[in-house]
C-alpha positions, 0 to 999 in steps of 0.5 A: 245611197242614203236619201235626203231624209235619212242623211238629215235625220242622222245629222239632226240626231247628233244635235240636242232638241233643247229649244222649247216653244217660248224660246222658239217664239223668241227666236222668231221675234229676235231674228226680225227686230234689229235696227229696221223698226228704228229707222225705216218709217221716216224714209217711208213717210217721204214716199207716202206722207199719210198716217193712214197709208203708213199704217196700211203698209205696215198692216199689209206687210204683217198680213203677208208675213203671217200668210208666209208663216202659216205656209212655212208652218205646214212644211216645217211640221212635215220636215222638222229638220235643220235647214228650214227653207233649204230643206223645203226646196230640196224636198219639193224641187231637188238639190240644185234649187235648194243649193242655190238658195243656201248659196245665196243665203250664206254668201250674202243674205244671212251673212250680209244682214248679220254684218249690217246689223253688227255695224248698226250696233257699233254705230249706236254704241258710239252714242255712249262711247264716241271712240267707237264711231263708224265714220273715223278712219282707224287704218287703210288697207290696200286692196284690188279695188283701191284703199280699204278704210276700216273704222273703229266701229267696224272693228267693234262690230266684228268683235261683237260677232266673235262674242256671239259666235263663241256663245253659240259655239259652246251650246245651243242652250246658251245661244238660245238663252242669250237670244231669249233674254235680249229679245225680252229686253228689246221688246220691253224697250220698244213697248216704252215708245207707245207708253210714252206716246199715250202719256205725252202725245205731241201730235194728233194724226189725221187718219184719213183714207185720202191719198195726198195730192202730192203723191203723183205715182201712188202705187209706185210710191206705196210699192217703194214704202213696202220694200222697207216694210218687208225688209223690216219683217225679213228673217221671220223664217230663221227659226225654221233653220234650227228646227232640228233642235226644237222640242216637239217640232211638229207642234212647236214649229207651227205655233212659234211661227204663228205666235211670233209673226203675230207678235211682230205685227202688233209690235210694229203697228204699236211703235208706228202709232207712237211715232205718229203721236210724237211727230207730224208727218212733215217732221217725220219725212226723210228722217233716218233715226226716226225712233230717236227723234220721236223719243226726244220729242216725247221725253227730251234728251233722256228719250234719245239715250233710252232709244240708243240703248234699246237699239244697242240691245236690239241689234246685239240680240238680232245677231244672236238669233241670226248666228244661231239660225243661219249656221244651221243652213250651212250644217244642212248643206254640209250634211247633204255633201253638196257644199263644205262637208266639214260644216256637218260636224257636231262638236263632241262636247257641246253638241253644236254644229261648231264648224258651221258656226265658225264659218258663218261668224268668220265670213260675217266678220270679214263683211263688216271689215270690208264695208261691202255688205250693204251693196251685196245685200242690196244686190241680192234683194231680188233673189231673196224674195224670188226664193220666197215665191219658189218656197211658197209654191213648194207647198202646192207642189208637195201637196201634189207629189208627196201626199203620203208625208204626214202633215201634223199641221195643215195651213189654215185657209188653203189654198187662199193663204199660201196664194196670198203669200206667193202673189204678194211676193211676186208683186214685190219681185216685179216692183224690185225688177222695175225700181232696181233693175241693176241690183236685180240682175246682179242678184240673178248673177249670184245665182248663176255663179252658184250653178258651176259651184254646185256641179263642182261639189258633186264631184266629191264624195257625199258623206256625213262627217 
């Protein structure tokens, strides 16, 4: 019987290591920057109406993400294979925890996130083509849950995913190049906001460390704001999913994680400073399209058009990275024979895990059309961060039970840095459990459902197809 390492190594040998350091960094950045940075700060200002606290939240989110990036970098260098976190959990704890992670990730977290970003793409595209609106009813389809309405925007979202799936299908180089170009474009668009703020600042924000008297529950309010921050940073680890196709992964995986996350933190802080110099806290509170409002304040109607175009590019690029990285979890699970074995197939001509790409793309397209992706994504929030705790603890366990495995990179600041990541994630889990108990329990329910699915999968033969 083949070991996990032998199975995955054989599977990855059928792929092409064509992603260099620069492309890997862009995969980190491109996976994260979607629509969140354009939308979340206004909602955060409703909970913590303070310029200092807003910047503190974004800084702490960045610090926690950097700690996570350094933690995952050691494991990524130890096991530079397709699957990322799935592989880390499998090596540290065995098949069942790894399967449950992959199960939840593919069922909702990755596919639901891709679907949500795709609908965001269509929503902002309707700024230029009103017929693509997500609020207009195109058709109504009967379902067991009542009439299911489908909008033109949802159809556009599904088509956008089909295009990106096709790009990734025909080669990892084409998928990586599309992500590279789109990431450069959206970072350039985001960089324009701070430049606008420097040239035409409307407001002089008060950076005082005082908690406003109107915040009656400061810790709870700050915790709610941090939920938005952490979800905006979410997906920084997607690059590890494609480690089996990265050149010199023992060196480039740690470098890409550290440089990519550091770049994200710098970008997010610069953009939020631009918001604070464009709008007062009172003008920001509760605003959903905060980037659009800030750009309008700085540049007039041309600013709104510019930001809408940037969001279109940003969301499209985010899904290019999401499909490239996310499909590799399904590929790794198929290679282990624990779920959907056909997903381990590699295209004879394009050398891509084409079945995994098609499966992830198709399921994400279905979620865009059903409109249930937002609810599913909310339900799994608790489970997703819970796995961050488990994955962070995996480093400590691997140091103890696998001391013989070569470690080309050892996390800086061990054990403090990984402990910061684990404790920060624990705090988030506890806060979510108290603030969102129904969604948290629903997320656990998805995990429980995965157990019998795993047991059924064990009945079949384990093989690489």
